[in-house]
C-alpha positions as CSV (number, residue, x, y, z in Angstrom):
1,M,209.5,99.7,-3.6
2,S,206.0,100.9,-4.2
3,V,204.5,103.1,-6.9
4,T,201.2,104.9,-6.4
5,G,199.5,106.8,-9.2
6,T,197.8,110.0,-8.1
7,A,196.2,111.0,-11.5
8,A,196.1,109.8,-15.1
9,Y,198.0,106.8,-16.4
10,Y,201.8,106.1,-16.1
11,A,203.9,103.6,-18.0
12,F,207.6,103.1,-17.1
13,E,210.5,100.7,-17.2
14,L,212.5,100.0,-14.1
15,V,216.2,100.5,-14.7
16,V,218.6,99.4,-11.9
17,T,222.3,100.2,-11.7
18,V,224.2,97.2,-10.2
19,L,227.7,97.6,-8.8
20,A,229.8,94.5,-9.0
21,G,233.3,95.0,-7.8
22,D,234.7,97.9,-9.7
23,R,232.2,97.9,-12.6
24,T,228.6,99.0,-12.9
25,E,225.9,97.5,-15.1
26,Q,222.4,98.7,-15.9
27,L,219.6,96.1,-15.9
28,T,216.1,96.8,-17.2
29,I,213.4,94.9,-15.1
30,Q,210.4,94.1,-17.3
31,G,206.9,94.3,-16.1
32,P,204.2,91.6,-16.6
33,D,204.4,89.9,-20.0
34,S,207.7,91.7,-20.8
35,T,205.9,95.0,-21.1
36,P,206.5,98.3,-19.2
37,F,205.0,98.7,-15.8
38,R,201.6,100.5,-15.8
39,V,200.0,102.4,-12.9
40,T,196.8,104.4,-12.9
41,G,195.5,107.0,-10.5
42,A,192.6,106.6,-8.1
43,S,189.2,106.5,-9.9
44,G,188.1,109.6,-8.1
45,T,190.6,111.7,-10.2
46,Y,189.0,110.8,-13.5
47,R,186.2,112.6,-15.4
48,A,185.0,109.5,-17.3
49,Y,184.9,105.8,-16.6
50,Y,184.9,102.9,-19.0
51,T,184.7,99.1,-18.9
52,P,185.2,96.5,-21.6
53,S,182.1,96.0,-23.7
54,P,180.8,92.5,-24.4
55,L,180.6,93.6,-28.1
56,G,184.3,94.6,-28.1
57,G,185.9,97.9,-27.3
58,W,184.9,100.0,-24.4
59,R,181.6,101.3,-23.0
60,P,181.1,104.3,-20.5
61,I,180.0,103.5,-17.0
62,S,179.0,105.6,-14.0
63,R,181.5,106.7,-11.3
64,G,179.6,104.5,-8.8
65,D,180.0,101.4,-11.0
66,A,183.7,102.2,-11.5
67,C,184.1,102.5,-7.7
68,A,182.3,99.2,-7.2
69,I,184.7,97.5,-9.7
70,E,187.7,99.0,-7.9
71,Q,186.5,97.8,-4.5
72,K,185.9,94.3,-5.9
73,L,189.4,94.2,-7.3
74,A,190.9,95.4,-4.0
75,R,189.1,92.7,-2.1
76,A,190.4,90.1,-4.6
77,G,194.0,91.5,-4.1
78,R,194.2,92.7,-7.7
79,C,194.2,96.4,-7.0
């Protein structure tokens, strides 16, 4: 199964219905750290871009900087 975000931000839980003999049971599969799965769209679909600030919180960055970060994550297998 694969999930691709096309725009915005998505959070969801994966619920699977398991059939065992003559009964069914629903299982919720947790995402990382027992939180919902989270998927974002491609950076080209956003109007503003942010990165963590060394002072805490977030700071705005240019689209070019955001794309460079995205490419670096993809090369590292984290995107």
